N, C-alpha and C positions, 0 to 999 in steps of 0.2 A: 526328408520327412518334415523339416521345418517349413517347406513350401506348402505341404498339405495342411499343417496346423494353421498357417497364416490364412489360407483360404477358408478353413473352417471358422476361424474368428471372423472373417469377412462376412460370412453368411449367417453368423450368430449361433454357431454350435460348438464353440470353444471359448472358455473364459479368458479374459485379459488379466495379466498379472497385476495391473495397477488399479483395477476397479472391479466392483462386484458384478457377477453375471446377471444379465436380464434376459428373459426368454422372449421378449417382444418380437424381435426380428425373426426368430425361429418360428414362432406362432404365425406370423404374417406369411411366411413361406408356405406353411401347411394350408392356410386359408386361400392363398392364391391358386394353388394346385387344385384344391377341392372346388372352390366356387367360380373360378374363372375358366378352368379347363375340363375337369371331370364331369361336374353336374351339367354344364351346357352341352357337352357331347352326349350325355345320357338323354337329355331333353330332346336333342336333335333326333336320336334314334327312335324315341317314342312318338314323336310328332310327324315323322316321315311315313310315306307309304311303305308297306313291307317290301324290303329289298335285301336279299341274302348277302350280296356283295357289300353293300353299304353297312349292313349290320356287322359283318365279320371285320371289315376294316376299322370301323369305329370302336368295336369291342377290343381289338388288338391294341389300339392307341390308348384306350382307357386303362387297360391292364398295365401296359408298360410305363405309362406316365403316372397313373394312379398309385403305383407301388411306392411312389415318393411320399405319399401321405403316411402310411404306417412306418416306413423307414425313417422319416423325419421325426415322427412321434416317438419311436423307440430310441432314436439317437438323443432326443431331448431328455427323455426320462433317465437314460443310463449315462448321460454325459459325465457326471461326477465319477462314476465307476471307471469309465474309459480313461479319463484324465489321470486318475490315480494309478491305473494299470500302466499307462504310458510312462509315468514318472518312475514307477518301480522297475520296469524293464530297462529303461535308460540308465538308471542308477546301477543295476546289476551288470549291464554291459560295460559301463565305465569301470566297474570293479575289476573285470577280467581283461580289460583292454591293455593292461600292462603285463599280461602273461607272456613270457618269452617264447613259448612254443609256436612253431610255424603253423601247425594245423589249426590251432585255436585262432591265431591271427587271420588265417585264411577264411574261417567262418565269419569272423567279425567284418572283414572287408566285403564279403558277399552280402551280408546284412545291410551294410551301408550303401552298397551299390544298388541293391533292390529298392531300398527306401528312397533313394535319390531319383531313380529313373522311372519308378512305377507311375508316379503322378504325371511326369512329363510325357511318357509314352501313352498313358491312358487318356489324358486330356487331348492329345493330338489325334488319337483314334476316334475319340468322341466327337470332336469337331469335324473330322472327315466324314463320319456317318451322319451326324445330326445336321450338318450344313446343307447337303443336298435334300435331306428329308424335309426340313422346315422351310427352305428357301425356294424349292422347285416351283411351287404354285405361284407365289407372289412374283418371282422373277419372270416366269413365263407370261403372266398377265401383263406386266409392265413392258416386256419386250414386244408382245403382240400389239400393244397400244402404240408404241413408238414406230413400229414397222408399218402397220396398216392404217394408223390414224383413227381407228374405230376401237371403242372400249369393249373388250370381250366380257362375257359373264364373270362377275366378281366371285371369287372363292377365297376363303381364308386359309390360314395355316392349318386350322382344324375345321372340320365340319361340325359347327356348333350352333346352338340356338340360345341366344342370350335373353330371350323373353322381353326384356325392357326396351330393347332397340334392335333394329335390323341393320347389321353392319353392311349389307349389300344394297342399302337404299341409295347411297351416293358414294362417290369415289373417295372423298376425304374421310368419311366415317370408316370406310373399309381400310384406308391407309393407316389411320390411327389404331384401329383394332389389330392390324397386322404388326405394327410396331410394338404395341403392348404385349402381344403374344410372343414375339421374338425376344423381347426383353425378359419376360417372365420365364421363358424356357432357358435362356442363357443363365439366369439365376438358379433355376432348378438343376440344370446340368452341372453347374459349378458345385452345388451341394452334393449331388449324386456322386460325382467324381471324387470329391474330397472324402465323403463318408465311406465309399468303398475302399479308397486307398488307405485310410487310417485302419480299417479293419484288416485289409490284406497285409499291411506292414506289421501290425501287432501280431497277427497269426504267424507270420514268417519269423518275426523276432523271437516269439516264444519257442518255435521249433528250433531256431538257431541256438537259443539259450540251452535247450535240452541237449542238443548235440555237443555243445561246449561242456556241459556237465558230464556227459558220458565220456568225453575225452579226458577230463580231469580225474574221473573215477578210475579210468584205465591205468593211470599213472600212480595210483595210491601205493601199489606194491613196490614202486621204485624208491619210496622213502624209507630210509634205514632208521633214522632217528625218530623215536616215538613222539617227541614234542612237535616236530615239523609235520609229521604225518597227521597228528591230531588237529593241528591248525588247518591243514589242507582239508581234512574231513569236515571240520566245522564250517569252513567256507563253502564246501560243496553242499552241505545240508541247507545252509541259508539260501544258496542259489536255487536249490531244488524246491524249497518252500515258495520262493518268489515265482518260479516257473509254474508250479501247480496252482498257486493262487491266481496268477494272471490268466492261466488257461480256463480256470473256473469262471473268472470274471467275464472273459470273452464268450464263453459258452452261455452264461446267463444273459448277456446283452444281445447275443446274436441268434439264439436258438429259435425264438418266435419268428424273427425276420426270415431265417432260413426256411422255416415251414411255409411262410407266405411266398417267399421267392420261388421255391421249388413248385408249389402249387400253381402259382402264376405262370411259371415257365412251361409246365405241362399243358395248361389250358391255352396259353398263348401260342405255343408251338403247334398245337392242334388246329386252332382257328387260322393261323398263318398258313399252314400247309393246305388247309381246305381252300383258302382264298387263292393260293398259287395254283392249285390243281384245277380251278374252274376256268372255262374258256372266257378269256377277257382280253380286250385290246387296250385297256387302260394302262399305259406305261407308268404313269405316276403311281397307280396302285401297286404294280409289280415291284417298283423301286422301293416303296415304303414297306411292303411285306418282306422283301429281302433284307432290308436294313434291320427290321425288327427281329428277323430270324437270326442274323449274325449277332445282334446285341444280346439276345437271350442266351444263345449257346455259349458266348464268351463268358458271361457272368457265372453261369452254373459250372462251367468248366474250371474257371479260376478258383472258385470256392471249393470245388471237389479236389483239385490238386493240392491246395493248401491244407485241406482237411486230411488228405492222405499223408502229406509230409508231417503234420502234427502227430498223427498216430504212429508213424514210423519212428520219429524222434523219441517218442515216449517209450517205445520198445527198446531202443538203444540204451536208455538209462537203466532199465530193468536188467538187460543182458550184461551191462558193465558192472552193476552192483553184484550180480551173481558170479562174475569172474574174479572178484577180489578174494584175497586169502583171509576172509573174515574169521575163519576158524583158528587162525594163528595169532589173533590179536587178543588184547586184554578183554576182560568181561564187559567193561564199559563201552569199548569200541565195538564189540560184537553186538551189543544191544542197540547202539546207534545205527550200525550198518544194516542189521536185520530189520529194524523199524523202517529205514529208508527203502530197503528192498521190498518189504511188504507194501509200502505205499506206491512204489514205482510199478508194481505188478497190476495196479488198476490203471488201465490205458486212458491217456488223455485224448479226448476227441471233441469235435464240434458236431452237434446233432441238429436235426430238424424237429424242433419242438419236443425233444426228448424221445422221439419215436425211433429214429435210426441214424447212424453216423453219416456224416458228409464225407464222401470219398469217391474214388473213381467208380466203384460199384454203383453208388447212388446216381452218379451221372448217367451211366448206362441204363439204370432202371428208369430214370426220368424219360430218356429217349424212347425206350420200349413202351412205356405207358402212353406217351404222347402219340406214338405211331398206332397203338391199339385204338385209342379214342378217335384218331383221324380216320382210320379204316371204317369205324362204325358210322361216324358222321357223313363220310363220303357215300356210303351205301344208302343212308337215309335220304340224303339230298338227291342222289341218283334215282332213287325210287319215286321221288316226287316229280 
């Protein structure tokens, strides 16, 4: 997880311990995506002759890249909350790291392994997908030029209209534009990977902390001495408060983005499937649409699985509290346990804009909705 935080600092979305935080770099990232990628692509769509394939392809690109603007804005606004949540979770996990029981140590090891490998695996997959997506057109043009000796029609990484200049006017202007586009997208991809990874890691750590709490609650009945049992109960209540506070913080910082992500995923899945279903011999188009499809499905699937795990871990705590012999304890212990039991019965979950929980059911619902819209659009286009 240290690697994720290091890259978040690099792109300007995490504070440095030795100097105050300045949002300049983060705001520049938002400006680059909005004014160098999203708006020029929209202008290109509006100024071109009506072409359904071009419209669908550019719309899919705008949606999948443009989501970085609200994601970056939300990450910037909630940065202090996320940093505080991270510190609290790390402190709580360090507290239980000395616990001698194997099952608790097993959970801690799994949390560390997930945090260490999620960034490495995700950045590798992102490079494998984004590399062919963004490099295919420039590399093809350069290879054709060296093989044939004739300069083919110039096309950029994106089909964009920059208004102030025509990047297809000469080869050097085209080359500079391509380099700027590739550099900008590398920066954006680094932010997207780091932002998703910190969210995934924190969600997984909260779920793991809830599992550890349920294991510790299950051993309360093994304590014979009242003093030791009360100390253990006090530690459990403190950990429980941290877990619930962290879950609420993640819900607050992610629920609006989850609503945008699922809405974008449904729309993007729909237009991507429409594009793939049309008769077209453009291999570059098919490659890009397949990459977009894999990218979208992967993200909503991961958030759905982590949301399901969070809900399941929350129910484990409630069941563990219910299984304690609270009725055999002192009045003060009964009061504490019953209060914690009442609180644990309110399930912890990640939601999409407070409308519905993010879980496997939500993932299936998103796919069904996208297929329904796809069927309608396909019929409309076929009728024309």
